[in-house]
N, C-alpha and C positions, 0 to 999 in steps of 0.2 A: 422148555428150561431141561436139560437132560443130566448135567451133573450142575452140582450149586454146592460153592465151598461152607464151611462154618463156622460160626467161633468168633468172638469183637475181640478184632483188632490184634492181631500176632502178626508175626515176621511173612507166613504166607498171603496174609490177606494184602500187607503195604507192600507187597510184590507186585503183587496182581492187579493192584490198581496204580501198580505206577506205571505197569506193562499199556495198562489199559489209559489212562492219562495221552500216550502216545499216537491214539488215534482215535482219540474220542473226548467226551465228556465222562466224569463220575457223579453222581447224585448218592447220598444218604437219605433213605424215607424210610419213616416210622408210621408204624400206623398202629396203633391203641384204642383199646376195645376192652370192656368189661368182663372179666373172666370165665364166666355162667352164660355169655354169649358165644355158644357152639356155632350156632348160622351162621353169626358173621366171622369167627374164626373160619369156618371152610370156605365161604365167599371170598376170603383173602389166600387161600392159599390155593384157591381154584385163578384166583388171578396171576399169582406167583406163575403160579406153572403154566400157564399161556403168556404172561411176559416176559418176550426174548433176551431184553434188554439186563433182566435178573441174573447176576453170576454170584451173590454172597449174603446168605442172610443168618439170623442169631434172637433168639427166641429170649426176651427179656420179660422181667418179671408181669407184665399188664398190657405188654404187644410184641411186635414181632419190627425188628428192621433188618432193609435189604439197602443190597448197594445194585445200583443201577447203571447199566453204561449206557448213555446217549449219546446219539451224534449230531444230533441236529442242533444248531450251535445257536446260542442267543434265547433259546426256549427260557421262562420263566420258571424261578420254582413255584407261584399258585398256577400256573397251566399245567405244572407237572402232575399238582396236589389235584387238580379239579379234571384232569384227566382219569387218572387214578381214581378220584371219587365215583364219578360216571360208572366206572367200569364196576368197582363194587359194589356199587347201586342196581346194575342189570343185574349182576351173579346173583345176591339177595333178596332187593327187594325195599322200598320204605322211599320217604319226603327227600327228596334231594334239599339238600342244606349247604352252607359253603363250610368247604373243605369237611363233609360226612354228612351223613346222610341220619335221618330221623324215621321212628316210626312208633306213631301212637304220641308224637311230642317227647319223645328221649332220644336224643342224640346217643346213635350206637358205636360210632368210630370216629375216631381224628385221624387226622394224615399233614406230618410236615415235613417238610423237604429242607436239605441245603445242598446247594451246590460247591465241589469240592476246586480246589485249584492246582495245577504241576506241582510239585515239591522236588529238588534238585536231588535232597537225599533221606535215606528213609529214617532216620530220625524227625527231619523235619515233616515230612510227611504222614512218622505216625504220629508225633502233635499235632497236627492240621488235623486230621482225618477226627481225633480223638473231639478236637472243635464242633467239628460238621454233625457228630454224633450228636452229641451236646444240643447244638440250634436245633436241629431233627426234632425230636425226643421233647423238649421245649414245645415247640412251636405243634408239633402233634398232641401233645395234653390241652395247647391254649386252644386249640380245636375243637377237641373235645369238650372242655368247661362252655364255651362262650354259647351261650344261646339254648344250654339243655336241662331237662327236668330233674337230671341225674345227678345228684348231689355228688356222692363220693367223688367223681371228677372236681366238680367247681372246687372239694375241700380239700386233696389233695393241691388245686393251681394256687388256694386263699392262706394256708396255716401259716405262712412263712416260708423261707428262702429255704433251701436245700442247705445244706452246712452249716446253717447259723450258727451251730454250739458246739463247731468241730475247729478249733482254732489252725491257720497256717505253721504254727511252732509245731504240729508234731509230727509234720513234713520237710525239717530243719535236717538237711546234710552236708556234714562237712566239704568245704570247698576250700579249696588253694588262698591264700590271702598274702601279698605283696604288698610293702609302703609303699609312699607315694615316691618316696625316692631312688625305688628300686628300677632297673634297667630295663627297657623291651626286651633285651634278647635274655632274659632271666626268665620273663615272661615266656616267651616263645622256645627258648629251651624243654620249659616243663612240658608246654605242648606235645612238643615231637617228642619226648619219652612216656608219654599217658594220654592213648590215640581216645581213652571216653574222657576227659576232663574237658568241656564245652564253654567253661567260662573262668574267670577268676577275678575277686574280688581286691579293690584296693582302697586298704585303710590308711587311715590319719588319726595314732593315739585310739585305736581299737575300735574306731566310728566309719561306717563306709564314706570314701570319697569318692567310686564310682565303679565300672566293673569291663570285664575285655572278654569280647567272646573268643575265640577260635577261629569263625570264618571271617570276623572282619578285621584281626588282626594278621591273617596269614593272606589277606588283601591286598592289604596295607604295605606288608615285606614284599607283596610276588612284582610291586613295577620295578620298570628298569633300573630307578638308582633307589629303590623302598628300603631295604637294609640301610643301603649306606646310609641313609637318612636318619633313619629310627633306631636302628640295633644299638648303639650304646646310650641314645634318648631317655629319658625319663620318661614313665610308664606314663607320668600326668596328660603328657604330651597326645598320647593314643587312643587312654580310656575312655568310656561314656561318661562324663560327668551327670548324669540326670536319669539313673538305674531307678527302676520301681523298687522301692524300699518300705519294708511294712514291719509292724510292730508284731510280736511273735502269737499275741493275743487275737488278730488281727481274723477275722470267720475265711473259713475257706471260699465260703460263694462270695464274698468280696474282694478277694486276691485273684476268683479266677475272671470275673470282671474289671478288674482294673490292667491287669494283664492283658487280655483278649482286647481290649480299646486301645493298647499303645500304635503308636505306627506299623506298620506292616515292616520297616526292616528292625524294628526291636520285638517284635513278636513273640520271639521265642528266643530270647535273654531270660539267662537265670533271675528268679526272682528274691531280693536280698531280703535277711531277716533279722531283726533287732529284737534284743532286750534292753527297755531301758536305754535306746541309743548307741547297743555294743551289736556287734555283728554274734551271730549265734549260729548262722547256716545260710544256706540257701535251699531252693524248690527249684525243680525244672519244671515246664508248661506239661509235658507230660505227667510226671507225678501231680501234679496240679488235678489237670482234668483226669486223671484216674480217680484219683479220689472221691470227686464228685463224682465218676460213675459206681462206686461203690458206696456212697452213703447213700445216693437213687435208689441202687438193688438193694440195702437194708433197708430203709425206712418203707418199699415198699414189702418187704420179706413179712416186716412186724404191723404191716398196719391189717386194720381191721377191714377182713373180705367185703364188708356189708357195705361198707360208709369209707373205707380208703383211707379213711381218718388214723391216729396213730394209733394202739392198744395199749396195754397196760406197762410195758415194758417200756414204751415210750413216755408216759407218765410221769412215770417213777424218774423216769432222769430226767423231764423238765423241770419236777419240783424240787428232786436234788439239786439239779444245778441254780434254782431258784432260793432253794434252803443257804447253800455256798457262796452265794454271792452275797448273802447278809443285805438285800435292798429291799423294800419294799413290795408286796406285792399279792394278786386277790387269785380266790381262787373260788370257780363259777362250779357247782355241782348240778346240773341236771337230768329231770329225772321225771316220765309222762307219768299221768295219774288215770288207772283204768282201763290201760295197756292192754289189762288180759281180757277186760269185756269187749275192746275193740277189735281185739286176733278170733273171738269167739265168736261173732259175730258177722264181721267183712271179711277174715281169713287171712292166714299167713302171709299173703304174697300183696295186702295192701297194710299190714301191719308191718313189711319191707318198706312198703313206700311212705307210710307214716314216721319213719324213723331217719330215712336217707333225710324226708319234709327236715325234719328237728336239726341234725349234719347239716342240710346248707343251710340253714339258718345262723346256726351257732356261727362258720365262718363267715359267714357274711357279716353278720354286726359285731365281732370283733374283729374282724378282718376291715372294720370303717368306723370303728372306736378312736381312731389318731391315737393309738397306744403306742409307743416304740417298738413292744416284743407283745407277741400274744400266741395264743396255744391253743388245740382244741385237740383234744380227746375222746375214744371212744370205748368204753369201758366195755360192754359187752349189754345186750340187750335195748333198751332203751334209757340206760344212764349213758350221760356225758359228763368231762370236766373240762372246762374251760381254766383259761389262766390270762390275766391282761394287768396292765398298771393299773395301781389303787383308784386314780383321780375317774377314772372311766367307767369303773366298775358296775356303778349304782345304774346307770345311762342304758350299759348294755343289758343288764339284766332286764330295765323299764323296756328296751327296744324289743328284746327277742319276747317278753309275754303279749303288747302288741301283736306282732308281725304271725304270731303262732295263731294267738285267737284270731286274729282276721284271714288265716287261710285255712284253716285244720276241719271247715266244712268241707271243705273240696274232695275229702278223703272218705263221705258218708255217701257218696252215689244219687246226691239229691235226695237225700231220707233226712227228716227233720227229727231230730234229735233229743228226747225230751226228759227219758230215764235210760239208767246205766246200772251195771251191779259191782257190787265192790269187790273181792278176792274172796268172801263170806256168801259170795250169790243172794245179797238182800240187792233190792232196790232202792235207789237213790235218784233225788230228783237233781239231775243237771246233764247239760247242753252238752254232751260229750267228754271228750278224751281233755284235760288242761294240763297247764305244764308247772313243777312243781321247781323252783330255782333255792337254792340254799348260795348264800354268800360271805364268803370268809374273807376277811379283812388280815393280812400279814404284814404285822411293822420292822420284819428284817430281822427284829433282836430279840437277844436271851436265847433259849435253848430251843430248836423247836425239830420232830422229827418225821419221816413219811405218817407214820402213824395218826399222830397229834392232829397232821392234819384230815387224813380218814375220820379219823373220830366225832372231831369237830365237826368236819361238813356232813357226816352221815345225822348227825344230832340235828343241825340246822333243818336239816332236809327233811327229816320226822316231824318236826315242829310246820315247818310249809304244806307240808299234803295234809296237815291235820285242819285247814285251814281251806275251806272252799273257795273252790275257782281257782285261775293260774296267776299265783303270787312268787317271790321272792324274798325272804328271812335273812338277813344280814348279821352277823358274831364278826366278830373281832379275836383277832390271837395277841396279844400284848404282853410282853414280863413274863412271857412262858405259861399264860394263863388263859386260856376260849375263857370269851364275853358274849352274849346275845346282848347286840344292839336294841 
């Protein structure tokens, strides 16, 4: 690999990929690993340097995206992933596990791949390659998650959808509108005069009735009698009557899923956005996928490096969103008891393992709660915040305590613990680290702010920590007043 391009999908890469489609197949391959794993990163670089098919790479937050030219026709992505995995194992050592290898039970990397298919125009190619990037990244993350004892990645994959709090309306761009009685020739003339316009929306009483895409209209008019047949006719005759129409508050992630699940002939059609049924604009597939990539990058940037969970800014954003929605929600504040003693006895590395263990438990229990939406964030150290719908909150706390007490003994290295030390250095009869939870139920009414939540949850947590063993203490914020239950 003497010369490899860099950069995440710009004009040069699209051009290179389109050239390579003429002679073979192109695969997007993503390798994800924990930032602290320098040996793994070195092994990946060694593999890339010896892999003749690699012609482009881009470093992302927690992994590397490669573009490979593969001449063998019909080879599956699973076979490609297996081959790369085996080579990385050889270079770095470890026990092979499907789509990744482990060292002492912890999966050390995940590999995801996605085939591309030839596109006829740079615009279509760019949108297609963005979707392949997303698919490869998701597969790599999923492979690193499955079967691993590293909860940082498990948490990353289970705390909710990327973009779930980002409405599609923020991507709305102006798009030409035509009434249903407009002539086809009017739309064709607009496309001729504006080469950057890819589609228009057909409306009736300001409500979407269909769309017309440039390429399909030109195909219809290009036939022997196409222009004579359609030019003077109503646009209703040639428009797509079943476009993808979404309300402006729909999450970007959901729109991305809907758009990419369309029939291939409509895959890159514009997405129509409405507000209360009235057209407010449109979004392109390129814009949607670029937004998804930016959201994923930003999420990784603000995440806690130890667990991969959202940090303080992410926590504040989630709580602010819940408060603004004025809907009931529950906040669970988790904290480990005697964690300083544990670090002093077993070392900081084992302490990090215990923190990751708690992160994994919280994500797992919140994800299994059947809550419509859930969130888990890492304040720092051994402090975590979880947000869940109220009907499931107490059961989540109960399961968290049961799971934590049932598994924490694994981190004592076979030592039986009967006495610990508190922060004052006093001996306390206790079978090791315990878990204190505060549960604040918020009814969504009245005036409430982030400080109210912080103070009330901290007060409940202090009460929980004064009780021996793993416990949770519940309270509620109702009519602008906190009250312990």
